[in-house]
C-alpha positions as CSV (number, residue, x, y, z in Angstrom):
1,M,-77.9,90.6,-27.0
2,G,-78.8,92.7,-30.0
3,R,-78.7,91.8,-33.7
4,P,-75.3,91.8,-35.5
5,R,-74.4,95.4,-35.8
6,H,-73.9,95.4,-39.6
7,F,-77.4,94.2,-40.3
8,D,-79.0,97.6,-40.1
9,G,-79.9,98.0,-43.8
10,V,-83.5,97.3,-44.7
11,E,-83.4,98.0,-48.4
12,S,-83.0,94.3,-49.2
13,S,-84.7,92.7,-46.2
14,E,-87.0,90.6,-48.4
15,Q,-84.0,89.4,-50.4
16,L,-82.2,88.6,-47.2
17,A,-85.2,86.7,-45.9
18,F,-85.2,84.7,-49.2
19,I,-81.6,83.7,-48.8
20,D,-82.3,82.8,-45.2
21,E,-85.1,80.5,-46.3
22,L,-82.7,78.9,-48.8
23,Q,-80.2,78.3,-46.0
24,A,-83.0,76.9,-43.8
25,L,-84.1,74.6,-46.5
26,G,-80.5,73.2,-46.7
27,L,-79.8,74.4,-50.3
28,S,-76.3,75.5,-49.4
29,N,-75.1,72.0,-50.0
30,S,-76.1,72.2,-53.7
31,I,-76.4,75.9,-54.4
32,N,-73.6,78.5,-53.8
33,L,-75.3,80.9,-51.4
34,P,-73.7,84.2,-50.4
35,E,-71.9,84.2,-47.0
36,L,-69.4,86.3,-45.2
37,V,-66.1,84.4,-44.9
38,V,-63.3,85.4,-42.5
39,V,-59.9,84.0,-43.6
40,G,-56.3,84.7,-42.6
41,D,-53.2,83.2,-41.3
42,Q,-53.0,81.6,-37.8
43,S,-53.1,84.1,-34.9
44,A,-53.9,87.0,-37.2
45,G,-57.0,87.8,-35.1
46,K,-59.8,86.5,-37.3
47,S,-62.1,85.5,-34.3
48,S,-61.5,89.0,-32.8
49,V,-62.6,90.6,-36.1
50,L,-65.6,88.4,-36.2
51,Q,-66.5,89.2,-32.7
52,A,-66.3,92.9,-33.4
53,I,-68.6,92.5,-36.5
54,T,-71.2,90.3,-34.9
55,E,-70.9,91.2,-31.2
56,V,-70.9,87.5,-30.6
57,S,-68.2,86.5,-28.1
58,F,-65.9,84.2,-29.9
59,P,-62.9,82.8,-28.0
60,V,-60.0,85.2,-28.5
61,K,-57.5,84.1,-25.7
62,D,-53.9,84.0,-26.6
63,G,-52.9,80.6,-28.0
64,T,-56.5,79.7,-28.9
65,C,-57.0,78.7,-32.5
66,T,-60.0,77.8,-34.5
67,R,-59.7,74.0,-35.2
68,F,-62.7,73.7,-37.5
69,P,-65.0,76.0,-39.5
70,I,-67.6,77.8,-37.3
71,Q,-70.7,78.9,-39.1
72,I,-72.8,81.5,-37.3
73,S,-76.3,81.9,-38.8
74,F,-78.7,84.6,-37.9
75,R,-82.4,83.8,-38.7
76,Q,-85.4,85.9,-38.4
77,S,-88.4,84.0,-37.1
78,S,-92.0,85.1,-36.6
79,T,-92.1,84.1,-32.9
80,A,-89.6,84.0,-30.1
81,K,-88.3,80.6,-29.0
82,K,-87.4,79.4,-25.6
83,F,-84.1,78.1,-27.0
84,P,-83.2,80.4,-29.9
85,V,-79.6,79.1,-30.1
86,K,-79.0,75.7,-31.6
87,A,-75.7,74.1,-32.5
88,T,-75.1,71.1,-34.8
89,V,-72.0,69.5,-36.5
90,V,-72.0,68.7,-40.2
91,P,-69.2,66.5,-41.7
92,G,-67.0,67.9,-44.5
93,K,-65.8,66.2,-47.7
94,Q,-62.5,65.1,-46.1
95,C,-64.2,63.4,-43.1
96,E,-67.5,62.2,-44.6
97,N,-66.3,58.6,-44.7
98,D,-65.1,58.6,-41.1
99,G,-67.5,56.2,-39.5
100,E,-66.5,57.0,-35.9
101,L,-66.9,60.7,-36.5
102,L,-70.3,60.2,-38.1
103,A,-71.4,58.1,-35.1
104,R,-70.3,60.8,-32.7
105,I,-72.0,63.7,-34.5
106,K,-75.3,61.9,-35.2
107,E,-76.9,62.8,-31.9
108,F,-74.9,66.1,-31.4
109,A,-77.3,69.0,-30.7
110,V,-76.9,71.8,-28.2
111,E,-79.6,74.3,-27.4
112,K,-79.1,77.5,-25.4
113,E,-81.2,80.4,-24.3
114,E,-78.5,83.0,-25.1
115,L,-75.4,83.3,-27.3
116,N,-73.0,84.8,-24.7
117,S,-69.4,84.1,-24.1
118,E,-70.1,81.3,-21.7
119,S,-72.5,79.5,-24.0
120,I,-70.4,79.8,-27.1
121,K,-67.4,78.6,-25.2
122,E,-69.3,75.6,-24.0
123,I,-70.6,74.8,-27.5
124,I,-67.2,75.0,-29.0
125,E,-65.7,72.8,-26.3
126,K,-68.4,70.1,-26.8
127,A,-68.1,70.3,-30.6
128,T,-64.3,69.9,-30.3
129,E,-64.8,66.8,-28.2
130,C,-67.4,65.5,-30.7
131,I,-65.3,66.1,-33.8
132,F,-61.9,64.9,-32.5
133,G,-63.0,62.3,-29.9
134,E,-60.6,61.2,-27.2
135,H,-57.0,62.3,-27.5
136,Q,-54.9,59.5,-29.0
137,P,-51.1,59.4,-28.6
138,G,-49.4,60.0,-31.9
139,K,-52.5,61.5,-33.5
140,R,-51.1,64.4,-35.5
141,V,-54.0,66.0,-37.3
142,S,-55.5,68.7,-35.1
143,L,-57.7,70.4,-37.7
144,S,-60.9,69.1,-39.3
145,D,-63.3,70.2,-42.1
146,A,-66.3,69.2,-40.1
147,T,-68.4,72.4,-39.5
148,L,-69.9,73.6,-36.3
149,R,-73.1,75.4,-37.2
150,I,-74.5,77.8,-34.6
151,E,-77.9,79.3,-35.4
152,R,-79.6,82.1,-33.5
153,S,-83.2,82.9,-34.4
154,G,-85.8,85.4,-33.3
155,P,-88.1,88.2,-34.4
156,D,-85.3,90.8,-34.0
157,E,-82.7,89.0,-36.0
158,M,-81.7,89.9,-39.5
159,H,-80.7,87.2,-42.0
160,W,-77.0,86.4,-42.7
161,T,-74.4,83.7,-42.4
162,I,-70.8,84.2,-41.3
163,I,-68.0,81.7,-41.4
164,D,-64.9,81.6,-39.3
165,L,-62.2,79.3,-40.8
166,P,-59.2,77.7,-39.1
167,G,-56.1,79.9,-39.6
168,L,-53.8,79.1,-42.4
169,I,-50.3,78.0,-41.3
170,R,-47.4,80.1,-42.4
171,G,-44.3,78.8,-43.9
172,D,-40.7,79.9,-44.4
173,K,-40.2,80.0,-48.2
174,K,-36.4,80.1,-48.0
175,K,-35.9,77.2,-45.7
176,K,-39.2,75.4,-46.4
177,E,-39.9,75.2,-42.6
178,P,-43.3,75.8,-41.0
179,V,-43.4,78.6,-38.6
180,V,-46.0,79.8,-36.0
181,K,-46.0,83.5,-35.0
182,G,-42.4,83.8,-36.2
183,K,-41.1,80.7,-34.4
184,K,-39.7,77.7,-36.2
185,V,-41.4,74.4,-35.6
186,D,-39.1,71.6,-34.5
187,A,-38.6,68.6,-36.7
188,L,-40.7,66.3,-34.4
189,D,-43.9,68.3,-35.1
190,D,-43.1,69.1,-38.8
191,M,-45.3,66.3,-40.2
192,S,-48.2,67.3,-38.0
193,M,-47.8,70.9,-39.1
194,Q,-47.8,70.0,-42.7
195,M,-51.0,67.8,-42.4
196,N,-52.8,70.6,-40.6
197,A,-51.6,73.1,-43.1
198,A,-53.1,71.0,-45.9
199,V,-56.5,70.7,-44.2
200,A,-56.6,74.4,-43.5
201,S,-55.7,75.3,-47.1
202,E,-58.2,72.9,-48.6
203,L,-61.0,74.3,-46.4
204,A,-60.1,77.8,-47.4
205,R,-60.1,76.9,-51.1
206,G,-63.6,75.6,-50.9
207,Y,-65.0,78.7,-49.4
208,L,-62.9,81.1,-51.5
209,A,-64.0,79.4,-54.7
210,N,-67.7,80.4,-54.1
211,E,-67.9,83.6,-56.2
212,R,-70.9,84.8,-54.2
213,N,-69.0,85.0,-50.9
214,I,-67.7,88.2,-49.5
215,V,-64.2,87.5,-48.1
216,L,-62.6,89.3,-45.3
217,V,-58.8,88.8,-45.5
218,V,-57.4,89.5,-42.0
219,I,-53.7,90.1,-41.5
220,D,-51.7,91.6,-38.6
221,D,-48.4,92.1,-40.5
222,V,-47.2,92.3,-44.1
223,D,-44.5,89.6,-44.1
224,V,-45.6,88.5,-47.6
225,E,-42.9,85.9,-47.7
226,R,-44.6,83.9,-45.0
227,L,-48.3,84.8,-45.2
228,R,-50.0,81.7,-46.6
229,I,-53.2,83.6,-47.4
230,F,-51.5,85.5,-50.2
231,E,-50.0,82.3,-51.6
232,L,-53.5,80.7,-51.6
233,M,-55.1,83.7,-53.3
234,E,-52.7,83.3,-56.3
235,E,-54.3,79.9,-57.0
236,I,-57.9,81.3,-57.4
237,P,-58.2,83.7,-60.4
238,G,-60.3,86.8,-59.8
239,L,-60.4,86.4,-56.0
240,E,-59.0,89.8,-55.4
241,K,-62.3,91.3,-56.8
242,R,-64.2,89.8,-53.9
243,C,-61.8,90.4,-51.0
244,I,-62.0,93.1,-48.4
245,G,-58.7,93.6,-46.6
246,V,-58.6,94.0,-42.8
247,L,-55.5,95.1,-41.0
248,N,-56.0,94.0,-37.4
249,K,-54.1,95.1,-34.3
250,C,-53.5,98.6,-35.6
251,D,-53.0,99.7,-31.9
252,R,-50.0,97.4,-31.6
253,K,-47.6,99.3,-33.9
254,Q,-43.9,98.6,-33.6
255,E,-41.3,101.2,-34.0
256,G,-41.4,102.3,-37.6
257,S,-44.3,100.1,-38.5
258,D,-46.9,102.9,-38.7
259,E,-45.6,104.0,-42.1
260,W,-46.4,100.7,-43.9
261,M,-49.7,100.5,-42.0
262,V,-50.8,103.9,-43.3
263,K,-49.7,102.9,-46.9
264,L,-51.6,99.7,-46.7
265,L,-54.8,101.4,-45.6
266,Q,-54.3,103.9,-48.4
267,N,-54.1,100.8,-50.7
268,D,-50.7,102.0,-51.7
269,L,-48.3,99.2,-50.5
270,S,-46.7,97.5,-53.5
271,T,-45.6,94.4,-51.5
272,V,-49.2,93.4,-50.8
273,P,-51.7,92.1,-53.4
274,H,-54.1,94.8,-54.6
275,F,-57.7,94.3,-53.5
276,D,-60.5,96.0,-55.5
277,H,-62.3,96.8,-52.2
278,G,-59.2,98.1,-50.5
279,W,-58.2,97.8,-46.8
280,F,-59.7,98.7,-43.4
281,G,-57.9,99.2,-40.1
282,L,-59.2,97.8,-36.8
283,R,-58.0,98.1,-33.2
284,S,-57.4,94.7,-31.6
285,R,-60.0,93.5,-29.1
286,V,-57.6,91.9,-26.7
287,P,-58.7,89.3,-24.2
288,N,-57.9,91.5,-21.2
289,E,-60.8,93.8,-22.3
290,A,-63.4,91.1,-21.9
291,H,-64.9,93.1,-19.0
292,L,-65.6,96.0,-21.4
293,T,-68.9,96.4,-23.4
294,D,-68.8,96.5,-27.1
295,A,-69.7,100.2,-26.9
296,E,-66.7,100.9,-24.7
297,R,-64.4,99.0,-27.1
298,D,-65.8,101.1,-29.9
299,D,-65.0,104.3,-28.0
300,R,-61.4,103.1,-27.5
301,E,-61.1,102.3,-31.2
302,R,-62.3,105.8,-32.2
303,D,-59.8,107.3,-29.8
304,E,-57.0,105.3,-31.4
305,F,-57.7,106.4,-34.9
306,K,-58.0,110.1,-33.8
307,K,-54.3,110.0,-33.1
308,K,-51.9,111.9,-35.4
309,D,-50.5,108.7,-36.7
310,W,-53.6,108.0,-38.7
311,Q,-54.4,111.6,-40.0
312,D,-53.4,110.6,-43.6
313,V,-55.9,107.7,-43.6
314,A,-59.5,108.3,-44.8
315,K,-61.9,108.2,-41.9
316,D,-64.2,105.7,-43.8
317,R,-61.3,103.2,-43.8
318,T,-60.7,102.9,-40.0
319,G,-62.8,101.4,-37.3
320,I,-65.4,98.7,-37.0
321,H,-68.3,100.9,-38.0
322,A,-66.6,101.9,-41.3
323,L,-65.9,98.2,-42.0
324,V,-69.4,97.0,-41.2
325,K,-71.0,99.8,-43.2
326,Y,-69.0,98.8,-46.2
327,V,-69.6,95.1,-45.8
328,D,-73.4,95.7,-45.4
329,K,-73.3,97.7,-48.7
330,E,-71.5,95.0,-50.5
331,R,-73.7,92.3,-49.0
332,R,-76.9,94.0,-50.3
333,S,-75.3,94.6,-53.7
334,Q,-74.1,91.0,-53.9
335,I,-77.5,89.6,-53.0
336,Q,-79.4,91.9,-55.4
337,S,-77.2,91.0,-58.3
338,G,-76.9,87.3,-57.4
339,I,-80.5,86.3,-56.7
340,P,-81.5,86.0,-60.4
341,H,-78.6,83.6,-61.0
342,I,-79.4,81.7,-57.8
343,V,-83.0,81.3,-58.9
344,S,-81.9,80.1,-62.3
345,E,-79.6,77.5,-60.7
346,I,-82.5,76.3,-58.5
347,R,-84.7,75.8,-61.6
348,E,-81.9,73.8,-63.2
349,K,-81.4,71.7,-60.1
350,L,-85.1,71.1,-59.9
351,K,-85.2,69.9,-63.5
352,E,-82.2,67.5,-62.9
353,C,-83.9,66.2,-59.7
354,E,-87.2,65.6,-61.5
355,S,-85.4,64.0,-64.4
356,D,-83.6,61.6,-61.9
357,L,-86.9,60.8,-60.2
358,T,-88.6,60.1,-63.6
359,R,-85.8,57.7,-64.5
360,M,-86.2,56.0,-61.2
361,G,-89.9,55.7,-61.7
362,E,-92.4,54.9,-59.0
363,A,-91.5,52.9,-55.9
364,R,-90.7,49.3,-57.0
365,D,-92.0,47.2,-54.1
366,D,-94.2,44.7,-56.0
367,P,-93.9,42.6,-59.3
368,K,-96.3,44.9,-61.1
369,S,-94.3,48.1,-60.5
370,Q,-91.1,46.2,-61.2
371,R,-92.3,45.0,-64.6
372,Y,-93.4,48.5,-65.4
373,F,-90.0,49.8,-64.5
374,V,-88.3,47.3,-66.7
375,F,-90.7,48.1,-69.5
376,Q,-89.7,51.8,-69.2
377,F,-86.0,51.4,-69.3
378,C,-86.2,48.8,-72.1
379,N,-88.2,51.2,-74.2
380,E,-85.8,54.0,-73.5
381,M,-82.8,51.8,-74.4
382,Q,-84.5,50.6,-77.6
383,R,-85.3,54.2,-78.6
384,M,-81.7,55.4,-78.1
385,A,-80.2,52.2,-79.7
386,E,-82.2,52.8,-82.9
387,A,-81.1,56.4,-82.9
388,T,-77.4,55.6,-82.6
389,L,-77.6,52.8,-85.3
390,R,-79.5,55.1,-87.7
391,G,-77.2,58.1,-87.1
392,Q,-80.0,60.2,-85.5
393,Y,-77.9,61.3,-82.7
394,Q,-80.1,64.3,-81.8
395,D,-82.5,61.8,-80.3
396,V,-79.9,60.7,-77.7
397,P,-79.8,63.0,-74.6
398,S,-76.0,62.9,-74.4
399,K,-73.1,64.9,-75.8
400,D,-70.7,62.1,-75.2
401,P,-68.9,61.3,-78.5
402,K,-69.2,57.5,-77.7
403,V,-72.9,57.7,-78.7
404,L,-71.9,58.5,-82.4
405,L,-71.8,54.8,-83.0
406,R,-72.6,54.7,-86.7
407,Y,-70.1,57.5,-87.4
408,E,-67.4,55.8,-85.4
409,V,-68.0,52.4,-87.0
410,Q,-67.8,54.0,-90.5
411,R,-64.5,55.6,-89.6
412,R,-63.1,52.3,-88.4
413,L,-64.3,50.6,-91.6
414,D,-62.5,53.2,-93.6
415,K,-59.3,52.4,-91.7
416,F,-59.9,48.7,-92.2
417,Y,-60.2,49.2,-95.9
418,E,-56.9,51.2,-95.9
419,E,-55.0,48.5,-93.9
420,M,-56.3,45.7,-96.2
421,S,-55.4,47.6,-99.3
422,D,-51.9,48.7,-98.2
423,R,-49.3,46.8,-100.2
424,E,-46.9,47.2,-97.3
425,N,-48.9,44.7,-95.3
426,M,-48.6,42.0,-98.0
427,P,-45.9,39.3,-97.7
428,F,-45.2,39.6,-101.5
429,P,-46.5,43.0,-102.7
430,F,-47.7,43.6,-106.2
431,F,-46.1,46.2,-108.4
432,D,-47.1,47.4,-111.9
433,Y,-47.2,44.5,-114.3
434,E,-46.1,46.4,-117.4
435,S,-43.2,48.0,-115.4
436,D,-42.1,44.5,-114.5
437,L,-42.1,43.4,-118.1
438,N,-40.2,46.5,-119.2
439,A,-37.7,45.9,-116.5
440,L,-37.0,42.4,-118.0
441,I,-36.5,43.7,-121.5
442,S,-34.4,46.6,-120.3
443,Q,-31.9,44.2,-118.7
444,S,-31.4,42.0,-121.8
445,E,-33.1,40.7,-124.9
446,D,-32.0,37.2,-124.1
447,P,-35.0,35.2,-122.7
448,R,-32.6,33.0,-120.8
449,V,-31.6,36.1,-118.8
450,W,-35.2,36.7,-118.1
451,D,-35.7,33.2,-116.9
452,K,-32.8,33.5,-114.5
453,M,-34.0,36.9,-113.2
454,V,-37.5,35.5,-112.4
455,K,-36.0,32.4,-110.9
456,N,-33.8,34.5,-108.5
457,D,-36.4,37.1,-107.7
458,P,-36.8,37.4,-103.9
459,G,-40.5,38.5,-104.3
460,L,-43.6,37.2,-105.8
461,Y,-42.1,36.1,-109.2
462,G,-39.5,33.9,-107.4
463,E,-42.2,32.4,-105.1
464,I,-44.4,31.5,-108.1
465,Y,-41.3,30.0,-109.9
466,R,-40.4,27.8,-107.0
467,E,-43.9,26.5,-106.5
468,A,-44.2,25.8,-110.2
469,K,-41.1,23.7,-110.2
470,I,-42.3,21.8,-107.2
471,S,-45.6,21.0,-109.0
472,E,-44.0,20.5,-112.4
473,G,-44.5,16.7,-112.4
474,R,-48.2,16.9,-111.7
475,S,-49.3,19.1,-114.6
476,L,-49.4,18.7,-118.4
477,P,-46.5,20.1,-120.5
478,G,-46.9,23.8,-121.1
479,T,-49.0,24.4,-118.0
480,I,-48.7,25.1,-114.3
481,H,-50.7,23.0,-111.8
482,P,-53.7,24.9,-110.4
483,D,-52.4,24.3,-106.8
484,V,-49.7,26.9,-107.6
485,E,-52.2,29.7,-107.9
486,E,-54.0,28.6,-104.8
487,K,-50.9,28.2,-102.7
488,I,-49.6,31.6,-103.7
489,F,-52.9,33.2,-103.1
490,R,-53.1,31.8,-99.6
491,K,-49.7,33.2,-98.8
492,L,-50.7,36.6,-100.3
493,S,-53.8,36.8,-98.2
494,V,-52.6,35.3,-94.9
495,H,-52.4,38.7,-93.3
496,W,-56.1,39.4,-93.8
497,E,-57.1,37.5,-90.7
498,E,-55.1,39.5,-88.3
499,I,-56.3,42.8,-89.7
500,A,-59.9,41.6,-89.8
501,R,-59.8,40.4,-86.2
502,R,-58.4,43.6,-85.0
503,F,-61.1,45.5,-86.9
504,V,-63.9,43.3,-85.5
505,E,-62.6,43.7,-81.9
506,D,-62.4,47.5,-82.3
507,V,-66.0,47.6,-83.6
508,K,-67.1,45.5,-80.6
509,A,-65.3,48.0,-78.3
510,L,-67.1,50.9,-80.0
511,V,-70.4,49.1,-79.3
512,K,-69.5,48.4,-75.7
513,N,-68.5,52.1,-75.2
514,C,-71.8,53.3,-76.7
515,Y,-73.7,50.7,-74.6
516,D,-72.1,52.0,-71.4
517,V,-73.3,55.5,-72.1
518,L,-76.8,54.6,-73.1
519,I,-77.3,52.2,-70.2
520,R,-76.3,54.9,-67.7
521,I,-78.9,57.2,-69.3
522,A,-81.6,54.6,-69.3
523,I,-80.8,53.2,-65.9
524,P,-79.2,55.7,-63.5
525,N,-79.3,53.2,-60.7
526,S,-75.9,51.4,-60.5
527,K,-77.4,48.4,-58.7
528,V,-79.9,47.8,-61.4
529,R,-77.2,48.1,-64.0
530,L,-75.1,45.6,-62.2
531,E,-77.9,43.1,-62.0
532,L,-78.8,43.7,-65.7
533,T,-75.2,43.0,-66.7
534,R,-75.4,39.7,-64.8
535,I,-78.6,38.7,-66.6
536,M,-77.2,39.8,-70.0
537,T,-73.9,38.0,-69.6
538,E,-74.9,34.9,-71.5
539,A,-76.4,37.0,-74.3
540,T,-73.3,39.1,-74.5
541,E,-71.0,36.1,-74.7
542,E,-73.2,34.7,-77.5
543,W,-72.9,38.0,-79.3
544,H,-69.1,37.8,-79.1
545,R,-69.1,34.1,-80.1
546,D,-71.4,34.6,-83.2
547,A,-69.3,37.5,-84.5
548,D,-66.0,35.6,-84.0
549,L,-67.4,32.4,-85.6
550,T,-68.7,34.2,-88.6
551,L,-65.3,35.9,-89.1
552,S,-63.5,32.6,-88.7
553,D,-65.8,31.1,-91.4
554,L,-64.9,33.9,-93.8
555,V,-61.2,33.5,-93.1
556,Q,-61.4,29.7,-93.5
557,D,-63.3,30.0,-96.8
558,N,-60.6,32.3,-98.0
559,Q,-57.8,29.9,-97.1
560,A,-59.5,26.6,-97.9
561,R,-62.0,26.9,-100.7
562,P,-61.0,26.9,-104.5
563,L,-60.4,30.2,-106.2
564,V,-63.7,31.0,-107.7
565,T,-65.2,34.2,-109.2
566,R,-67.6,35.2,-111.9
567,N,-66.4,38.7,-112.0
568,P,-65.7,39.6,-115.7
569,R,-62.7,41.6,-114.6
570,L,-60.6,38.4,-114.3
571,P,-60.7,37.3,-118.0
572,A,-60.4,40.9,-119.2
573,D,-57.3,41.4,-117.1
574,T,-55.9,38.1,-118.3
575,V,-56.3,39.0,-122.0
576,R,-54.7,42.4,-121.3
577,A,-51.8,40.8,-119.5
578,D,-51.2,38.3,-122.3
579,R,-51.2,41.1,-124.9
580,N,-48.8,43.2,-122.8
581,R,-46.5,40.2,-122.5
582,G,-46.5,39.7,-126.3
583,E,-46.0,43.3,-127.1
584,I,-43.3,44.1,-124.6
585,L,-41.2,41.0,-124.4
586,L,-41.6,39.5,-127.9
587,G,-42.1,42.6,-129.9
588,K,-45.5,41.3,-131.1
589,K,-47.6,43.9,-132.9
590,K,-51.3,44.4,-132.6
591,S,-53.0,42.7,-135.5
592,S,-56.6,42.2,-136.5
593,K,-55.7,39.1,-138.6
594,K,-56.4,35.8,-136.8
595,E,-53.5,33.4,-136.6
596,P,-53.8,29.7,-136.9
597,M,-53.9,27.8,-133.6
598,N,-50.4,26.8,-132.4
599,S,-48.8,28.6,-135.4
600,H,-46.2,30.1,-133.0
601,V,-45.3,26.8,-131.2
602,S,-42.4,24.5,-132.2
603,E,-40.9,21.4,-130.6
604,P,-37.3,21.9,-129.6
605,E,-34.8,19.1,-129.0
606,D,-35.2,19.1,-125.2
607,G,-38.9,18.5,-125.5
608,N,-39.9,21.8,-123.8
609,V,-42.5,23.8,-125.6
610,E,-41.3,27.3,-126.4
611,H,-42.8,30.4,-127.9
612,K,-41.0,31.7,-131.0
613,V,-41.7,35.1,-132.6
614,S,-39.7,36.7,-135.3
615,K,-38.1,40.0,-134.4
616,T,-39.0,43.0,-136.4
617,H,-35.5,43.2,-137.8
618,G,-33.0,40.5,-138.9
619,D,-33.5,36.7,-139.0
620,D,-32.9,36.0,-135.3
621,T,-35.8,34.6,-133.2
622,R,-36.7,35.1,-129.5
623,F,-38.0,32.2,-127.3
624,I,-39.7,32.3,-123.9
625,S,-39.5,29.1,-121.9
626,T,-42.7,27.5,-120.9
627,I,-42.2,28.0,-117.1
628,L,-41.3,31.7,-117.6
629,N,-44.4,32.2,-119.7
630,Q,-46.6,30.5,-117.2
631,V,-45.0,32.4,-114.2
632,L,-45.8,35.7,-115.9
633,F,-49.3,34.4,-116.8
634,V,-50.0,33.3,-113.2
635,R,-48.6,36.5,-111.8
636,A,-51.1,38.6,-113.9
637,R,-54.1,36.4,-113.0
638,L,-53.2,36.4,-109.3
639,Q,-53.1,40.2,-109.1
640,S,-56.5,40.4,-110.7
641,Y,-58.1,37.7,-108.6
642,Y,-56.4,39.0,-105.4
643,E,-58.0,42.4,-105.8
644,I,-61.4,40.9,-106.6
645,A,-61.2,38.6,-103.6
646,L,-59.9,41.5,-101.3
647,Y,-62.9,43.7,-101.9
648,R,-65.2,40.7,-101.6
649,F,-63.7,39.8,-98.3
650,I,-63.9,43.5,-97.0
651,D,-67.6,43.6,-98.0
652,N,-68.3,40.2,-96.4
653,V,-66.6,41.3,-93.1
654,A,-68.5,44.6,-93.2
655,M,-71.9,43.0,-94.0
656,Q,-71.9,39.6,-92.5
657,V,-69.8,40.2,-89.4
658,V,-70.4,43.9,-88.5
659,E,-73.9,44.5,-89.8
660,R,-75.5,41.1,-89.3
661,H,-73.9,40.1,-86.0
662,I,-72.1,43.0,-84.2
663,L,-74.8,45.6,-85.0
664,G,-77.5,43.0,-85.5
665,P,-80.5,42.0,-83.3
666,R,-78.1,40.5,-80.6
667,C,-76.1,43.7,-80.3
668,P,-75.9,44.6,-76.6
669,I,-77.6,48.0,-77.1
670,L,-80.5,46.2,-78.8
671,A,-80.5,43.2,-76.6
672,V,-81.9,45.2,-73.6
673,S,-85.5,44.7,-74.6
674,V,-88.8,43.6,-73.1
675,K,-88.4,40.3,-74.8
676,S,-85.2,39.6,-72.7
677,F,-87.1,40.0,-69.4
678,V,-90.6,38.7,-70.1
679,R,-89.9,35.2,-69.0
680,L,-88.2,36.1,-65.7
681,D,-90.0,34.9,-62.5
682,D,-90.8,37.3,-59.7
683,E,-87.7,36.4,-57.7
684,E,-85.4,37.1,-60.7
685,L,-87.4,40.2,-61.6
686,N,-87.0,41.5,-58.0
687,A,-83.2,41.0,-58.2
688,I,-83.1,43.3,-61.1
689,A,-85.8,45.9,-60.6
690,G,-86.4,45.7,-56.9
691,E,-85.3,48.6,-54.7
692,D,-82.7,48.0,-52.1
693,E,-81.9,50.3,-49.1
694,S,-79.7,52.6,-51.2
695,D,-82.5,53.0,-53.8
696,V,-84.9,54.0,-51.0
697,R,-82.5,56.5,-49.6
698,M,-81.8,58.0,-53.0
699,R,-85.5,58.3,-53.8
700,A,-86.1,60.0,-50.4
701,R,-83.1,62.3,-50.9
702,L,-84.3,63.3,-54.4
703,E,-87.9,63.8,-53.1
704,R,-86.6,66.0,-50.3
705,Q,-84.5,68.0,-52.7
706,R,-87.4,68.4,-55.1
707,S,-89.6,69.6,-52.3
708,R,-86.9,72.1,-51.2
709,Y,-86.5,73.5,-54.7
710,I,-90.2,73.8,-55.2
711,K,-90.6,75.6,-51.9
712,A,-87.7,77.9,-52.8
713,L,-89.3,78.8,-56.1
714,E,-92.7,79.4,-54.4
715,R,-91.0,81.7,-52.0
716,W,-89.4,83.5,-54.9
717,E,-92.7,84.0,-56.7
718,R,-94.2,85.5,-53.5
719,L,-91.1,87.8,-53.2
720,R,-91.6,89.0,-56.8
721,V,-95.2,90.1,-56.0
722,L,-94.1,92.2,-53.1
């Protein structure tokens, strides 16, 4: 059997050989390599078209459908082999976790001396048995994404890979019923049909998404309402630029059908999606012509398109030779334009592979290598931790916003400040003191009215008044007991704890998120990370506990200790408030002359000390009761002290809780250090840093990939010299 007929071009033979080596190295699993993909609806004649192109005898009997992808690879080798044909089965993404399937295909390998109709039939039958196993009653899925790979090699072969996909199952859009060759499927098999349709569509998507593939879209009619291939194409943008349309079975025209066939081949049929590469017409290679040679079939095809029916169709758009010539041209063009990008991808993959191997380090099968491994990831973790805490994010090899720890903590601190300062969060919010005094005088000039207004105030003034009355018997005449100020302050600041705890928990969450990103960079191995987490559990719990206890101490100090401050703002605000009270309520004028002590105090009959100040006009006097005077006095002092204590508390939370404890030496991102592991014995060290079976497999896989990428680049360098 000769080489595939369309591999006659020699202009890009070296490039084809390079792609062939990449395929042989197994790089198609990680690099998108160019292939010829045949796709179409069920029974459209895809296998027949593929047979015509390759001259490989695919099964084309009526009712025979491709149940899994079949990959035919032609490889040029320096010497002839006794068994040039070899078949294997590779699991797909949908069945890679099927243990029974993996067990069946593990030893599957078929070798043949020739790729003729008998041998390929035998290979497909054995592959079908391997992929699907014994028939089970009730088993509905009859398609699989496991791929049958058939490779034929020899000195006379040319390099290329061709894929035959299972046919896409058509559907009736109007009635939402599956159909096969125009026949409705009964309800009993509807579920089976839907499952198979999903598998076929997913397979097609995977191959169509590879922008380097040349796609042959095979149809045998233009019932667009039911052709699944046209629906699928709408889901992949730009796919029409890579598609070559193939109208199969042109010799089976029905009455009146020749007109739309001619228009389609002229790329002038509006009901069909436009392909940049246009359409080609082929004669069907029916099963009853199996006794004919490929040359005899070609002759019959030429005779068909010489008929009058096709005189309006360009000669280079009909027949298998026109199609393969066009495909060969596109193949060479695709390879020549795609190789630089493929080489670039290989270099990037090699860098990623070497980076992963570097992070894994050398094989860790003894305490010395294990300690060195721990030393490496601890140093990497410390370096990145210092960078995140100092805001030097360029030193962290990640674009994940979670590594911007210092930035995120500062943003959360700003929000904490806003929440703490918001009057809406206070149980008794402060308002402007002078405005409050002006509100009293605007209501009445009678101090007794003021007293009543303050007493009945639902806010802060009323609260101070009630607490003053309760403590009245425990203080000297003319004063309010110090407990009043403390009790009111505790009530005013009771909401601080909730806001502060929410802030602290948020900062700890930011640290945890950053830690998760950094630890994945420093330790790619999930098993090592899991063991590390177990070892660090106690330290992490202590970190949480220290931060929470420190915050609790601050909150308790705020609620239990006496009101103390040396801030000069408090006496200054007190003097200012006393002056405002005299000027606004009593009409007292600013004066530089010093008045004798108690010159303004008199002893009324009821024994209460009252303030008396002459009005600026007339002989009437205005008195403020002692309790009212002290309520106003306490109100002014409380606002001043509250603001002093508020900012002091915010700073203490930021410095003592966040900086000293959450971001301090016991911070998780800093706790992963050599010091944490230096005292571990060999058994504990092996639990963390020792390699298990998955590590060994991963290292072997990465080393194989690295070797393949290096060999591919070496082959590329040789190709560039030629």
